[in-house]
N, C-alpha and C positions, 0 to 999 in steps of 0.2 A: 411385605412380610410373607414368610413361607407358611405353608399349612402346618398346623400343630404347634405354632409358636405361642408361648404364653404372653398374653397382652395385659392381664390384670389378675391379681390375687387378692381377694377380700377375706373377711373373717370366716365365711361359710362356703365360698365358691371360688373356682379358678376359671378364667375365660381364656380360650384358645382360638386361634385363627382356623378357618377352614379354606377349602378351595374357592369359596365364594366370599369376596371382601364384604358383602352385605350380611354375611351370616357368621355367627360365632358359636363355639361349642362351650357350654357351661357345665363344669364338673362340680358336683356337690360333695363337700367334705364332711367328715364326722366331727370336725372341730366345733367346739361350743365356746361362746364368749358371753359375758354379761357385764353390765356396769361400765360400758365403754372399754371393753376388753381388760378391765382390771381383774376380772375373774375369768380363768381359762380352763378348759378341760376337753374331754371327748365324750360323745354319746354314741354307743355302739349302734352302727347301721343308720345313724341319723341322715347321712347323705342319701342313702337309698330310700328311706322313708320320705324325706322332704322332696326329693326329685319326683317320686311317684305322686305324692299328694299335690304338689304344685302343678304337675301335668294335668291331673284331673280337674283341679280348680280353674286353671286357665281355660280348659275346654268348656267348663260350665259357663264361664264368663263370656267366652267367644260366642257360645250359643245364645247368650242373652244380649249380644251386640256390643260387648266391650272389646275394643281392639287391644291386643297384647303382643308382646314380642315373641311368644312361643311359636315354634314351627313344628317340631316333632321331638320324640324322645327315643333315640336309638339305643340307649343302654339304661340300666337301672339307676345309674348315677349321672347320666349324661343327657343334656337337653340342648337341642339346636335352637338358637334364638336369633332374631333379627338384631343386627348391630345398631345400637342407639347411642346418642350422646345423652348421658344422664343429667337431668335437671337436679342441682344439688339441694334438693328438699326432701325430707321425709314427711310423708303425709299420713297423719294418724286419724283414724275414724273411731270414735268412742260411742258405744251404745250403753255402756254401764260404767260407773266410776270404778277405777282400779289403778294400781301402780302410781305413777308420778302425779296423776290428777288428784288422788286422795291425799298424797303427801303435801301437795302444794295448796290445796283448797280446803282440806278438812272434810270433804264429802265422805260419807261412810262408804265402805267397800260395797259394790253392787247396786248403788243408787242408779235407777234408770235415768237416762238422759234423752229427753224428748223435746226438740228434735236431737238426733245424734250430733256430737261435736265433730267438726273437721278442723284439724290443727296442722300447722306447718312448723317443722323444725329444720334448722340449718344443718345440713349433712356435713359436719366438720368436727371430727373427733377431738382435735386439739382445743376446741372451744366448748366441748361438752354437749354438742348438738342442741344449742339453745332454741327455745320456743320463739317463733318470729310472728310479728304482726304483718299484715299486708303492706303497711307503710315501710317496715324494715326490709321486706322482700324487694320492694320497689327501690329503696335507697341502696341496697346491695346489688341491684340489677341481676337478681337470680332468675327472675321470670317476669314476663310482661303481665299486665293486667288481664289481657285476653287469655294467656296461658293459665293464670291462676283461676280464672272463671271456668275454663275448660277442665282443669284438674279437679276442681271442686265438684263439678257436675259428674265427672266420671267416678270419682271417689264415692259419691252418694249412690250412683248406680251400682257400683261394686258392692256396696253395703246392702242394698236391697236384695241383690242376687244371692250373695253368700249367706246373709241372714236366713233367707228362706231355705237355701240348700242345707245349711247346718241344722236347721230346725228339723228337717227330715232325718238327719243323723242323730237326733236327740242330743245335740250339742248347742250350747248358747255361745254365740259369737259376741264376746265382751268388747273387744277392741282389736285393731289391727293396724299395721304399718304398710304403706304402699310407696313405691318409687316409680317415677315416670321418666321417659326419655323421648328424644326426637330422632326419627330415622333419617335416611339421606334425603327423603322428600319432605322433611320437616313435619311429618305426621306424629302426633302425640300418641305414644303407646305405653300401656302398663308394662312395667319391666320387673327386674329382680325376681322375687319368688313370693308365693303365699303358702305358708306352712305353719306348723306349731312353733317355729322360730320367730315368726312375724305376727302371730295372732295370739290373743288370749282366748282359750276355749275351755268351757266348763261343761262337765258331764251332767246332763239333766237328771240322771238317775241317782246322783249323789247329793246329799245336803251338807255334808261336812265341807267346810271351806278349803281344806287342804286335799281331801280325797277327790274332790271334783275337778281338780286342775289337770288338764290334758295338754299342756304346752310348756314352753321353756321356763316358766315360773317354777317348775319342779327343780330345774337346775339352779336358777337364781336363789331359791330358798332352801336348797339342800334337802329336798323332800324325798329324794330317791325315786326309783322306778321311772326314770325319765324315758328310757327307750320303750318301756312298756306303754307309757302314755302315748308316745308318737305312733306306736304300732296299733293302738286302739283307735286312734283317729283315722289311720289308713284303713283299717278294717271296716269302720263304719262308712267311710266314703265309698269303698269298693262295693258295699251293699246297696249303694244308691246310683251307681254309674255303670255304663257298659264297659267291657274290657277295652284297653287301649288298642 
């Protein structure tokens, strides 16, 4: 493949080839989707916000010993990443009950979960990204038992690191989604992005259940001020990290 060729376009990013076959360029879009892309729209400057937020959070995790696909960020919407083969699982870590967990279990919104839940969902839009048991993962041959154990361990480490970091930002990390991939040496790497698109983040200075939302739930629930919320998350992160 030639340099600059599009190899994949998802809901939020486009991946392009580079001069190095082991490296891809990830371009962050302003497109926003929810409910398995049944709801679509755009959030002004979302790509720029998420690229910068994800860059800083990947750096935080790398400093804490979590291996990620991030290499560098040459532009405000562009990130160079290691090429990986994505494991078709969405890994959700929940510290407090929210979203589908409340809908499916009746747990009240904001119920603390101790220990945090680590859940696996099949990354397959046409099936609605169903929740999977470890036995179903095994039956579908999506990942080995050893990979599931390793993914669980890394997800828990990510949660410890990011919960502490966001606490310093006066933000509660409610839950978040992770994706993992294998590089050419079969090393397990944290991939995709970590941003208000993939996390539920609550402003600790707000008690109102809608005003406190600093993530894509503002888009899902038609609350408005979505870009402002993303910008607020970025500003608080910038107050806790060194410049890129």
